[in-house]
C-alpha positions as CSV (number, residue, x, y, z in Angstrom):
1,M,114.4,90.1,144.8
2,A,111.6,89.1,147.0
3,G,111.0,92.7,148.0
4,L,110.5,93.6,144.3
5,I,108.6,90.6,143.0
6,D,106.7,88.9,145.7
7,L,103.7,86.6,145.6
8,D,101.2,89.2,146.9
9,P,98.2,88.7,144.5
10,V,97.4,92.4,144.3
11,R,101.0,93.3,143.4
12,L,101.1,90.6,140.8
13,L,97.9,92.0,139.3
14,A,99.5,95.5,139.2
15,L,102.7,94.1,137.5
16,A,100.5,92.1,135.1
17,S,98.7,95.3,134.1
18,V,102.0,97.1,133.5
19,A,103.2,94.1,131.4
20,A,100.0,94.3,129.4
21,L,100.7,98.1,128.8
22,L,104.2,97.3,127.7
23,G,102.8,94.6,125.4
24,T,100.6,97.1,123.6
25,F,103.5,99.3,122.3
26,L,105.9,96.4,122.0
27,S,103.4,94.6,119.8
28,V,103.5,97.5,117.4
29,L,107.3,97.4,117.3
30,Y,107.1,93.7,116.8
31,R,104.9,94.2,113.8
32,V,107.2,96.8,112.4
33,S,110.2,94.5,112.9
34,D,108.3,91.7,111.1
35,V,107.5,94.0,108.2
36,A,111.2,95.0,108.0
37,G,112.2,91.4,107.9
38,D,113.9,90.6,111.2
39,V,111.9,89.8,114.4
40,S,114.5,87.6,116.0
41,L,116.8,90.5,116.8
42,F,113.9,92.6,118.1
43,L,112.7,89.8,120.4
44,T,116.3,89.4,121.7
45,V,116.6,93.2,122.4
46,A,113.2,93.4,124.1
47,A,113.7,90.3,126.2
48,G,117.2,91.4,127.2
49,T,116.0,94.8,128.2
50,L,113.3,93.4,130.4
51,L,115.8,91.1,132.1
52,V,118.3,93.9,132.7
53,A,115.5,96.1,134.1
54,T,114.5,93.3,136.5
55,V,118.0,92.9,137.8
56,V,118.8,96.6,138.0
57,A,115.6,97.3,139.9
58,R,117.0,95.2,142.7
59,F,120.3,96.9,143.2
60,V,120.4,100.3,141.3
61,P,118.8,103.5,142.7
62,E,116.5,105.5,140.5
63,R,119.0,108.3,139.7
64,V,121.5,105.8,138.3
65,A,118.7,104.1,136.4
66,V,117.7,107.3,134.7
67,V,121.3,107.8,133.5
68,L,121.4,104.2,132.2
69,A,118.1,104.8,130.3
70,A,119.6,108.0,128.8
71,V,122.6,106.0,127.7
72,L,120.3,103.4,126.1
73,L,118.4,106.2,124.3
74,A,121.6,107.9,123.1
75,A,123.1,104.6,121.9
76,G,119.9,103.7,119.9
77,T,119.8,107.1,118.4
78,Y,123.4,107.0,117.3
79,V,123.1,103.6,115.7
80,Y,119.9,104.7,113.9
81,V,121.4,107.9,112.6
82,T,124.7,106.4,111.4
83,R,122.9,103.7,109.4
84,L,120.6,106.1,107.5
85,P,120.9,106.3,103.7
86,R,123.4,108.9,102.5
87,D,120.9,111.4,101.2
88,V,119.1,111.4,104.5
89,A,122.1,111.2,106.7
90,A,123.5,114.4,105.1
91,L,121.0,116.4,107.2
92,P,122.1,117.7,110.6
93,T,121.2,115.1,113.3
94,L,119.0,117.4,115.4
95,V,117.2,118.6,112.3
96,L,116.6,115.1,111.2
97,L,115.3,113.9,114.5
98,L,113.0,116.9,114.9
99,A,111.7,116.4,111.4
100,D,111.0,112.8,112.0
101,G,109.3,113.5,115.4
102,I,107.0,116.2,113.9
103,E,106.0,113.9,111.0
104,L,105.2,111.1,113.4
105,L,103.1,113.3,115.7
106,T,101.2,114.6,112.7
107,G,100.1,111.1,111.6
108,L,103.0,109.7,109.6
109,S,103.0,105.9,110.0
110,V,106.3,104.6,111.4
111,L,106.3,102.2,108.5
112,R,107.1,105.1,106.2
113,I,110.5,105.4,107.9
114,V,113.0,104.1,105.3
115,N,115.2,102.2,107.8
116,V,112.2,101.3,110.1
117,G,113.7,98.0,111.3
118,L,116.7,99.8,112.8
119,W,114.4,102.5,114.1
120,A,112.3,99.9,116.0
121,L,115.4,98.4,117.5
122,A,116.6,101.9,118.6
123,A,113.2,102.8,120.0
124,T,112.7,99.7,122.1
125,P,115.3,99.6,125.0
126,A,114.9,103.0,126.7
127,P,111.1,103.1,127.3
128,T,110.9,99.4,128.0
129,F,113.6,99.6,130.6
130,V,112.3,102.7,132.3
131,A,108.6,101.5,132.4
132,W,109.5,98.0,133.8
133,Y,112.1,99.3,136.2
134,L,109.6,101.8,137.7
135,A,106.9,99.2,138.0
136,L,109.2,96.9,139.9
137,R,110.1,99.8,142.2
138,R,106.3,100.3,142.8
139,R,106.3,103.5,140.9
140,Y,103.2,102.5,139.0
141,V,102.0,106.0,137.9
142,A,105.4,106.9,136.5
143,S,105.6,103.6,134.8
144,V,102.2,104.1,133.2
145,L,103.2,107.6,132.0
146,V,106.3,106.1,130.1
147,G,104.4,103.2,128.6
148,G,101.4,105.3,127.8
149,A,103.5,107.9,126.0
150,M,104.8,105.2,123.7
151,L,101.4,103.9,123.0
152,T,100.1,107.4,122.4
153,L,102.8,107.9,119.8
154,F,101.6,104.9,117.9
155,I,98.0,105.9,118.2
156,L,98.9,109.3,116.7
157,T,100.8,107.6,113.8
158,G,97.9,105.2,113.2
159,D,100.0,102.1,113.8
160,A,98.0,101.1,116.9
161,S,94.5,99.7,116.3
162,G,91.5,100.9,118.2
163,A,91.4,97.6,120.1
164,L,95.0,97.9,121.0
165,A,94.5,101.4,122.2
166,L,91.6,100.4,124.4
167,L,93.6,97.5,125.8
168,G,96.4,99.9,126.7
169,V,94.0,102.3,128.4
170,V,92.5,99.4,130.4
171,A,96.0,98.1,131.3
172,A,97.1,101.6,132.5
173,A,94.0,101.9,134.6
174,G,94.6,98.5,136.1
175,A,98.2,99.3,136.9
176,V,97.2,102.5,138.7
177,G,94.2,100.9,140.4
178,F,95.9,97.7,141.6
179,G,99.0,99.7,142.5
180,D,97.0,102.1,144.7
181,L,95.3,99.1,146.3
182,E,98.6,97.5,147.1
183,R,99.9,100.7,148.6
184,R,96.9,100.9,150.9
185,G,97.3,97.2,151.9
186,G,94.2,96.0,150.1
187,D,93.2,92.4,149.5
188,L,91.6,90.4,146.8
189,A,88.2,91.8,147.7
190,G,89.4,95.3,146.7
191,A,91.1,93.7,143.6
192,E,87.7,92.4,142.5
193,A,86.3,96.0,142.6
194,V,89.1,97.1,140.3
195,A,88.5,94.2,138.0
196,V,84.8,95.2,137.8
197,V,85.7,98.8,136.9
198,L,88.1,97.6,134.1
199,A,85.4,95.4,132.7
200,A,82.9,98.3,132.8
201,M,85.4,100.4,130.9
202,V,85.7,97.9,128.1
203,T,82.0,97.3,128.0
204,A,81.2,101.0,127.8
205,A,83.7,101.5,125.0
206,L,82.2,98.6,123.0
207,L,78.7,99.9,123.5
208,V,79.7,103.4,122.3
209,S,81.4,101.8,119.2
210,V,78.2,100.0,118.1
211,V,75.7,102.8,118.7
212,P,76.4,104.9,115.5
213,T,75.9,102.2,113.0
214,S,74.5,98.7,113.2
215,G,77.2,97.4,110.9
216,A,80.1,98.4,113.1
217,D,82.4,95.8,114.5
218,P,82.3,96.4,118.2
219,L,85.8,95.0,118.8
220,D,87.4,96.7,115.8
221,L,87.2,100.3,117.1
222,G,89.3,101.4,114.1
223,P,88.7,104.1,111.5
224,G,86.4,103.3,108.6
225,G,87.6,102.9,105.1
226,G,86.8,104.9,102.1
227,D,83.8,104.6,99.9
228,G,84.5,101.0,99.0
229,T,85.6,101.5,95.4
230,V,88.7,100.3,93.6
231,E,89.7,104.0,93.2
232,S,89.4,104.9,96.9
233,S,91.5,101.8,97.9
234,L,94.3,102.6,95.3
235,T,94.7,106.0,93.7
236,S,93.1,107.9,96.7
237,A,94.9,105.8,99.3
238,G,97.7,108.3,100.0
239,D,100.9,106.9,101.5
240,S,99.5,103.4,102.2
241,V,97.3,100.8,100.4
242,E,95.3,98.3,102.4
243,V,94.1,95.2,100.5
244,L,90.4,95.1,101.1
245,G,87.6,92.6,100.5
246,S,84.7,93.2,98.1
247,I,84.8,96.6,96.4
248,R,82.8,98.5,93.7
249,L,83.5,100.3,90.5
250,S,83.0,104.1,90.3
251,P,81.8,105.1,86.8
252,E,82.4,108.9,87.3
253,V,84.8,110.6,84.9
254,R,88.0,111.8,86.6
255,F,90.0,113.4,83.8
256,T,90.6,113.4,80.1
257,V,94.0,113.2,78.5
258,R,95.4,114.1,75.1
259,S,98.5,112.0,74.4
260,E,100.6,110.8,71.5
261,E,99.9,107.2,72.6
262,P,97.9,105.3,75.2
263,S,99.5,104.5,78.5
264,Y,98.9,103.6,82.1
265,W,98.3,107.0,83.7
266,R,100.5,106.3,86.8
267,V,99.8,108.0,90.2
268,G,102.5,106.4,92.4
269,S,104.2,103.3,93.7
270,Y,104.7,101.5,97.0
271,D,107.8,99.7,98.1
272,R,107.1,98.3,101.6
273,Y,104.9,95.2,101.8
274,T,103.3,94.6,105.3
275,G,101.6,91.3,104.6
276,G,98.2,93.0,104.5
277,G,98.9,96.0,102.4
278,W,101.5,98.5,101.1
279,V,103.3,101.6,102.4
280,R,105.3,104.2,100.6
281,T,108.5,104.8,102.5
282,G,110.4,108.1,102.6
283,S,109.2,111.7,102.5
284,D,107.8,113.9,99.8
285,R,110.1,116.5,98.3
286,S,109.5,119.8,96.6
287,F,109.5,119.6,92.8
288,D,112.3,121.6,91.3
289,G,110.9,121.6,87.8
290,R,112.4,118.4,86.3
291,L,112.9,114.8,87.3
292,P,115.7,112.6,86.0
293,S,115.1,110.5,82.8
294,P,115.2,106.7,82.9
295,V,118.6,105.1,83.0
296,G,118.1,103.3,79.6
297,R,116.7,104.2,76.2
298,S,113.4,106.1,76.2
299,R,111.1,108.1,74.0
300,T,109.3,111.3,74.8
301,V,105.5,111.1,75.4
302,R,103.7,114.4,75.8
303,Q,100.3,114.6,77.6
304,R,97.8,117.2,78.5
305,Y,95.3,116.5,81.2
306,T,91.9,118.2,81.9
307,V,90.4,117.5,85.3
308,E,86.7,116.6,85.3
309,S,86.2,116.0,89.0
310,D,88.2,116.8,92.2
311,L,91.5,115.0,92.3
312,R,94.3,114.8,94.8
313,V,96.6,112.9,92.5
314,L,98.6,113.9,89.4
315,P,98.3,111.1,86.8
316,A,101.1,110.9,84.3
317,A,102.6,108.3,81.9
318,W,105.8,106.7,83.3
319,K,108.4,108.2,83.6
320,P,107.4,111.9,84.2
321,T,110.2,114.4,83.9
322,E,108.5,117.7,83.4
323,V,105.2,119.3,84.5
324,S,103.9,122.6,83.2
325,G,100.7,124.7,83.5
326,E,99.8,123.2,86.9
327,P,97.5,125.5,88.9
328,I,99.1,124.6,92.2
329,S,102.5,123.5,93.4
330,V,103.7,120.0,92.8
331,V,105.6,117.6,95.1
332,E,107.8,114.7,94.1
333,L,106.8,111.4,95.7
334,P,109.3,108.7,96.7
335,G,109.5,106.3,93.8
336,G,109.5,108.9,91.0
337,G,105.9,110.0,91.0
338,L,104.3,113.4,91.3
339,A,101.4,114.8,93.3
340,P,99.6,118.1,93.7
341,D,100.3,120.0,96.9
342,G,96.6,120.4,97.3
343,Q,93.5,119.5,95.4
344,L,92.8,119.7,91.7
345,T,89.3,120.9,90.7
346,R,87.1,120.5,87.7
347,G,88.5,122.5,84.8
348,D,92.1,122.5,85.9
349,T,94.7,121.5,83.3
350,Y,98.3,120.6,83.3
351,S,100.8,119.1,80.8
352,V,103.3,116.4,81.4
353,E,106.4,115.3,79.5
354,S,107.4,111.7,80.1
355,E,110.3,109.6,79.0
356,R,108.8,106.2,78.4
357,P,111.4,103.4,78.7
358,V,112.1,101.6,75.4
359,A,113.5,98.1,75.8
360,S,113.0,94.9,73.9
361,A,112.5,91.6,75.5
362,R,115.9,90.5,74.3
363,E,117.5,93.5,76.0
364,L,115.7,92.8,79.3
365,R,116.7,89.1,79.2
366,S,120.3,90.1,79.0
367,A,120.1,92.9,81.6
368,G,121.6,90.7,84.3
369,T,121.2,91.0,88.1
370,D,123.8,93.7,89.0
371,Y,121.4,95.7,91.2
372,P,122.5,98.6,93.3
373,A,122.7,97.3,96.9
374,P,120.3,99.9,98.5
375,L,117.7,99.4,95.7
376,Q,117.9,95.6,96.1
377,E,117.5,95.7,99.8
378,R,114.5,98.1,99.6
379,Y,112.6,96.4,96.8
380,T,113.2,92.8,97.9
381,Q,111.9,93.3,101.4
382,L,109.3,90.9,102.7
383,P,107.8,90.4,106.2
384,D,109.7,87.9,108.3
385,T,106.5,85.9,108.7
386,T,106.0,85.4,105.0
387,P,105.4,81.6,104.7
388,D,108.2,79.7,103.1
389,R,105.8,77.9,100.8
390,V,105.4,81.2,98.7
391,A,109.1,81.0,97.7
392,E,108.9,77.3,97.2
393,R,105.9,77.5,94.8
394,T,107.4,80.4,93.0
395,A,110.6,78.5,92.4
396,R,108.7,75.6,90.9
397,I,106.5,77.8,88.7
398,A,109.5,79.6,87.4
399,A,111.7,76.6,87.1
400,N,112.1,77.0,83.4
401,A,113.0,80.7,83.5
402,Q,116.7,81.6,83.1
403,N,116.7,85.3,83.9
404,P,114.6,87.8,85.9
405,Y,112.7,88.9,82.8
406,D,111.5,85.4,82.0
407,T,110.8,84.8,85.7
408,A,108.5,87.9,85.7
409,R,106.8,86.9,82.5
410,V,106.2,83.3,83.7
411,I,104.7,84.5,87.0
412,E,102.6,87.1,85.2
413,R,101.2,84.4,82.9
414,W,100.6,81.9,85.7
415,L,98.6,84.3,87.7
416,E,96.6,85.4,84.7
417,N,95.7,81.8,83.7
418,N,95.2,80.3,87.2
419,R,93.1,82.9,89.0
420,E,89.7,84.4,88.1
421,Y,89.0,88.1,88.2
422,S,86.3,89.2,90.6
423,L,85.5,92.2,92.7
424,T,83.5,90.1,95.2
425,V,86.0,88.4,97.6
426,D,86.3,87.9,101.3
427,R,89.5,89.4,102.6
428,P,91.7,86.6,104.0
429,R,93.5,86.7,107.3
430,G,97.3,86.6,107.3
431,D,99.6,87.2,104.4
432,I,97.6,88.3,101.3
433,A,100.0,86.8,98.7
434,D,100.1,83.5,100.6
435,A,96.3,83.4,100.7
436,F,95.9,84.3,97.0
437,L,98.4,81.5,96.1
438,F,97.0,78.8,98.3
439,E,93.5,79.6,99.5
440,M,91.7,81.8,97.0
441,E,90.3,81.2,93.6
442,R,89.7,84.8,92.5
443,G,90.5,88.4,93.3
444,Y,91.0,91.8,91.6
445,C,94.0,93.8,90.6
446,T,95.4,94.5,94.1
447,Y,95.5,90.8,94.8
448,Y,97.2,89.9,91.5
449,A,99.8,92.7,91.7
450,T,100.5,92.1,95.4
451,T,101.1,88.4,94.8
452,M,103.3,88.9,91.8
453,V,105.5,91.4,93.6
454,T,105.8,89.1,96.6
455,M,106.7,86.1,94.4
456,L,109.4,88.1,92.5
457,R,110.9,89.3,95.8
458,T,111.2,85.7,97.1
459,Q,113.5,85.1,94.1
460,G,115.6,88.2,94.8
461,I,114.2,90.3,92.0
462,P,113.4,94.0,92.9
463,A,109.8,94.8,92.3
464,R,107.1,97.2,93.6
465,L,103.4,97.9,93.4
466,A,102.3,100.7,91.1
467,V,98.9,102.3,91.0
468,G,97.1,104.7,88.7
469,Y,94.6,104.4,85.8
470,T,94.5,102.2,82.7
471,P,94.2,104.2,79.4
472,G,90.4,104.4,79.6
473,Q,87.9,105.0,76.8
474,Q,89.4,106.3,73.5
475,V,87.2,109.1,72.1
476,A,89.6,110.5,69.5
477,N,92.9,109.5,67.9
478,D,94.8,111.2,70.6
479,K,92.3,111.6,73.5
480,W,91.1,109.3,76.3
481,V,88.5,109.5,79.0
482,A,89.5,108.0,82.4
483,R,86.9,107.1,85.0
484,G,87.1,105.9,88.5
485,L,86.6,102.4,87.4
486,D,89.8,102.6,85.3
487,S,91.9,102.8,88.6
488,H,94.2,99.9,88.7
489,A,97.2,98.3,90.3
490,W,100.1,96.6,88.5
491,V,103.7,95.6,89.0
492,E,107.0,97.3,88.2
493,V,110.2,95.3,88.0
494,Y,113.7,96.8,88.0
495,F,116.2,95.9,85.3
496,P,119.8,97.2,85.4
497,D,120.5,99.8,82.7
498,H,116.8,100.0,81.9
499,G,115.0,101.0,85.1
500,W,111.5,100.1,86.1
501,I,109.4,98.1,83.6
502,R,105.7,97.5,83.9
503,F,104.0,94.0,84.2
504,D,100.3,93.4,84.6
505,P,99.2,89.9,85.9
506,T,95.5,90.9,86.1
507,P,93.4,89.3,83.3
508,A,92.4,92.1,81.0
509,A,89.3,90.7,79.4
510,P,87.2,90.1,82.5
511,R,88.3,93.4,84.0
512,E,87.2,95.3,80.9
513,S,83.9,93.3,80.8
514,A,83.2,94.4,84.4
515,E,84.0,98.0,83.5
516,R,81.7,97.9,80.4
517,Q,78.8,96.5,82.4
518,R,79.2,99.1,85.2
519,I,79.2,102.0,82.6
520,Q,76.0,100.6,81.0
521,Q,74.3,100.4,84.4
522,A,75.3,103.9,85.3
523,R,74.1,105.3,82.0
524,Q,70.7,103.6,82.3
525,S,70.1,104.6,85.9
526,G,71.3,108.2,85.5
527,T,72.2,108.3,89.1
528,A,75.9,107.8,89.1
529,G,77.0,111.4,88.7
530,Q,79.2,112.5,85.8
531,V,79.5,109.3,83.7
532,D,80.4,110.8,80.4
533,T,81.9,113.8,78.7
534,N,80.5,115.2,75.5
535,E,82.8,113.0,73.4
536,S,82.0,109.8,75.2
537,R,78.3,110.2,75.8
538,N,77.1,108.8,72.4
539,R,79.8,106.2,72.0
540,T,79.8,102.6,73.0
541,F,82.2,102.1,75.8
542,T,85.2,100.2,74.6
543,P,88.3,100.2,76.8
544,T,91.5,100.9,75.1
545,P,93.5,97.7,74.7
546,T,96.1,97.5,77.4
547,P,99.5,98.7,76.1
548,T,102.1,95.9,76.4
549,P,105.5,97.0,77.7
550,A,108.8,95.4,77.0
551,T,108.0,94.3,73.5
552,P,110.3,94.7,70.5
553,T,109.2,98.2,69.8
554,P,111.3,100.3,67.5
555,A,114.7,98.8,68.2
556,S,118.0,100.5,68.0
557,P,120.2,99.8,65.0
558,G,121.7,96.4,65.0
559,T,119.1,95.0,67.4
560,S,117.2,92.0,66.2
561,T,113.4,92.3,66.5
562,T,112.8,88.5,66.3
563,P,111.0,87.7,69.5
564,T,112.4,85.1,71.9
565,P,109.7,82.7,73.3
566,T,108.9,83.2,76.9
567,P,109.2,80.0,79.0
568,T,105.9,78.6,80.1
569,P,105.1,78.1,83.7
570,A,106.3,74.9,85.1
571,D,104.0,72.5,86.9
572,P,105.3,71.9,90.5
573,N,105.0,68.2,89.6
574,G,107.5,68.5,86.8
575,T,105.3,69.0,83.7
576,V,105.2,72.0,81.5
577,T,102.0,73.9,81.0
578,G,101.7,75.4,77.5
579,P,99.2,77.9,76.2
580,N,96.8,75.1,75.1
581,A,97.5,72.7,77.9
582,T,95.3,72.2,80.9
583,S,96.5,74.5,83.7
584,P,96.9,73.1,87.1
585,G,94.1,73.9,89.5
586,P,94.3,76.9,91.8
587,G,95.0,74.7,94.8
588,F,97.6,72.3,93.4
589,G,100.7,71.4,95.3
590,D,101.5,71.9,99.0
591,G,98.1,70.9,100.1
592,G,96.6,74.3,99.7
593,D,92.9,74.3,100.4
594,I,90.5,75.8,97.9
595,A,88.3,78.5,99.3
596,S,84.6,78.7,98.5
597,P,83.6,80.8,95.5
598,G,84.0,84.4,96.3
599,G,87.4,84.3,97.9
600,G,89.4,82.7,100.5
601,G,89.4,83.5,104.1
602,D,89.0,81.4,107.1
603,E,87.0,84.0,108.9
604,D,84.2,83.9,106.4
605,E,84.1,80.2,105.4
606,G,80.5,79.1,105.6
607,G,79.3,82.4,106.9
608,G,81.1,81.9,110.2
609,L,82.3,84.6,112.5
610,P,85.8,86.0,112.2
611,R,88.5,84.8,114.6
612,P,89.3,87.5,117.1
613,T,92.7,89.2,117.2
614,R,95.0,88.9,120.2
615,E,93.9,92.3,121.4
616,Q,90.2,91.4,121.1
617,T,90.8,88.1,123.0
618,V,92.5,89.9,125.9
619,L,89.7,92.5,126.0
620,G,87.2,89.7,126.1
621,L,89.1,88.0,129.0
622,V,89.1,91.4,130.9
623,V,85.3,91.5,130.5
624,L,84.9,87.9,131.6
625,V,87.1,88.2,134.6
626,G,85.4,91.5,135.6
627,A,82.0,89.9,135.2
628,A,83.1,86.9,137.4
629,A,84.5,89.3,140.0
630,G,81.2,91.3,140.0
631,L,79.2,88.1,140.4
632,H,81.4,87.0,143.3
633,R,81.2,90.4,145.1
634,S,77.4,90.6,144.7
635,G,76.9,87.0,145.8
636,A,75.0,86.4,142.6
637,G,77.5,83.7,141.6
638,S,77.0,81.8,144.9
639,R,73.2,82.1,144.6
640,L,73.3,80.9,141.0
641,Y,75.4,78.0,142.0
642,R,73.1,77.0,144.9
643,E,70.0,77.4,142.7
644,T,71.6,75.1,140.1
645,R,72.4,72.5,142.8
646,L,68.8,72.9,144.2
647,R,67.3,71.9,140.9
648,Y,69.7,69.4,139.6
649,Q,71.6,66.7,141.6
650,P,73.8,64.3,139.6
651,R,74.8,61.1,141.3
652,T,78.3,60.9,142.8
653,G,78.6,57.1,143.2
654,D,78.7,57.5,147.0
655,P,75.2,56.8,148.6
656,G,76.0,58.6,151.8
657,R,77.2,61.7,150.0
658,D,74.1,61.6,147.7
659,V,71.8,61.5,150.7
660,A,73.6,64.4,152.4
661,R,73.3,66.5,149.3
662,A,69.6,65.7,149.0
663,F,69.0,66.8,152.6
664,G,71.1,69.9,152.0
665,R,68.7,70.8,149.1
666,L,65.8,70.7,151.6
667,E,67.7,72.9,154.0
668,Y,68.4,75.5,151.3
669,L,64.7,75.3,150.2
670,A,63.6,76.1,153.7
671,E,66.2,78.9,154.1
672,K,64.8,80.6,150.9
673,A,61.4,80.5,152.5
674,G,62.6,82.1,155.7
675,E,62.6,78.9,157.7
676,P,66.3,78.2,158.1
677,R,67.5,75.2,160.2
678,Q,68.2,76.4,163.8
679,P,71.4,75.7,165.7
680,G,71.1,72.5,167.7
681,E,68.0,71.5,165.8
682,T,68.1,67.8,164.8
683,A,67.2,66.7,161.3
684,R,63.9,65.1,162.4
685,E,62.9,68.3,164.4
686,F,63.7,70.4,161.3
687,A,61.7,68.1,159.0
688,V,58.7,68.2,161.4
689,R,58.8,72.0,161.4
690,V,58.9,72.2,157.6
691,G,55.3,71.4,156.6
692,A,52.6,72.4,154.2
693,R,49.3,74.1,155.2
694,G,49.9,73.4,158.9
695,R,50.4,69.7,158.3
696,P,53.7,67.8,158.6
697,D,55.2,66.6,155.3
698,E,56.0,62.9,155.3
699,R,58.5,63.3,152.5
700,A,60.6,65.7,154.5
701,R,60.5,63.3,157.5
702,E,61.5,60.3,155.3
703,L,64.4,62.3,153.9
704,A,65.5,63.3,157.4
705,G,65.4,59.7,158.5
706,L,67.6,58.6,155.6
707,H,70.0,61.5,156.3
708,E,70.3,60.4,160.0
709,R,70.8,56.7,159.0
710,A,73.5,57.7,156.5
711,R,75.3,59.9,158.9
712,Y,74.9,58.2,162.3
713,G,73.6,54.7,161.5
714,D,74.8,51.8,159.5
715,G,74.7,53.7,156.2
716,V,72.4,53.6,153.2
717,T,72.2,51.6,150.1
718,A,72.3,52.9,146.5
719,A,68.6,52.4,146.2
720,E,67.9,54.4,149.4
721,A,70.2,57.1,148.1
722,D,68.1,57.2,144.9
723,E,64.9,57.4,147.1
724,A,66.4,60.4,148.9
725,V,67.2,62.2,145.7
726,A,63.7,61.5,144.4
727,L,62.2,62.9,147.6
728,A,64.3,66.0,147.3
729,D,63.2,66.4,143.7
730,E,59.5,66.2,144.7
731,L,60.0,68.7,147.5
732,V,61.8,71.2,145.1
733,S,59.1,70.8,142.5
734,D,56.4,71.4,145.2
735,R,58.3,74.3,146.7
736,P,55.5,76.9,147.0
737,R,53.4,74.5,149.2
738,V,56.2,72.9,151.1
739,T,57.9,76.1,152.1
740,Q,54.7,77.9,153.2
741,R,54.9,79.1,156.8
742,R,52.8,77.1,159.2
């Protein structure tokens, strides 16, 4: 083993660089496994693979190792394919793998893969084994090619951040540079040169990243967001939704809709929670003309939409079953939504027929918990790092609930009553739901809906995030105007025999007040684009009251319409909070800290700087190490150290040592002036030669005498040491005159 892993510093640096490169793509796989809900198995597989590669590199030749890597890849592929859902697994294996590969290379996040946890486990062993094996065999370039290929894949899919990509590039350059230095028998002096180059690479990248805009984060290096509106973060987000910080309301009209009744004009849903946002798993399908109706009772709602500004979404009341008159083709989204296969432009029209679920509260309370296994697994997923206190608080809040419906209603009411609505928040670090429960006082719809879905999932209740538009402004008995500010996020909960039912924990009154104020501002300024249609222009903006789902709407024969009271949220301390009672404060229980007004987030408390990520920390260390190496190679570090010692001499407690250091300051002072002490020259001779304006300097001679007494005589006292230091201080402060040539 000593031949493969020795203590040669240059080799250790090369291996450390390869390890850093492996860490970049393994960190992405770790995050994927965390989102999927099981990091322990991933860590076991990754650690086991590295251990096997370390042992195999000692005894197994490269040809055999290649065969072993192929076996690992084949085994991982087999396990992944055989565990796919039935509808996906029905495709031929080769077609399936090619389709997945093409989608990943064209920008599909790996988090959209349905069984992504198993995919991560299958993708880990082969590249990890090969890259580490080759590094131990001193095949650094080949090792970098394997590790770099994996990192490149995640850069293309968007799962690797800019900082992580930069770290991978620097690590790859370090592995090749240190490896080449080792091959040529280089030493630490050459390693310093490589370190300086790596630091220069990082510094150059950071400088480039901050040149375009002064507001850029030089260590983020990631793509920018949208236009900072609710709409861009939700309905225009595509296959993923990131929970942002402060956002704005867009007053521009998006579409008008004629409908038999108001509704939430749904755009899509998201099933996979990442802790910081949402991802829609699965692939889009071609629309064959009709979608299945809900599993329970429903009534038909017909709508006709007129597009007022460019749209890449297809709003429709839930649950859409038919679309007609569309100017372009339509695709079916995972989760039952529809989307245009292109862009809708102003003047385009289309009609939708939806089957709106009809279920009373009594029916939903008795729906039970007999969920289909695949559905329950998919819609109760939470990241493995979700704090336990989220489930604990949810259980206490919903302690009085006896069924999933009451649990959902209790959580909905608790969030509505205990958090304030605001568009001005600081995005917290860590899990969004945990932060909104324990650290934040306020937020907007994405925070409310994300937290409610997470709370429900901790109790084993299938739920998902839905996005779209609220009804908007009613301008006729059957017509509504929807603007960008009507974009919204809410919650859908699954009930056996009824399907997905909507819940909305966001307080309606403050949200509508903010929308009304934004419309008034836009109308007064006249600079916000298309704010009104002909019907809405001369009307006072009044949002349509939010339709309430799951109420005793026209019931089936024999069904009682007498409402059953919803249990009130339970105080974690055991009391019950009724509608007129004082609600517990936003930070009660579990010691949760209350954030300052405007949100919760440790990175912004008191206007402080955000804490760096792991990748940013490593990049910072690379710059620091490279800077230190550059200082050492140039001698600047040594000069800086000596200049510091020249001007400042702390006491050591040893009089003899203090005198020697004081005399050394005089020697360095003369050396800087071109009068170094000559070999064989005594201290007194040196002091006589160091003069000012052609005259001997008595201070230098006194210091030399103390130095000789301390070194060759009976020693010096503490007082004499203080005198020596004082003499040196005077000589340093008088350096232009003292060091003048005679």
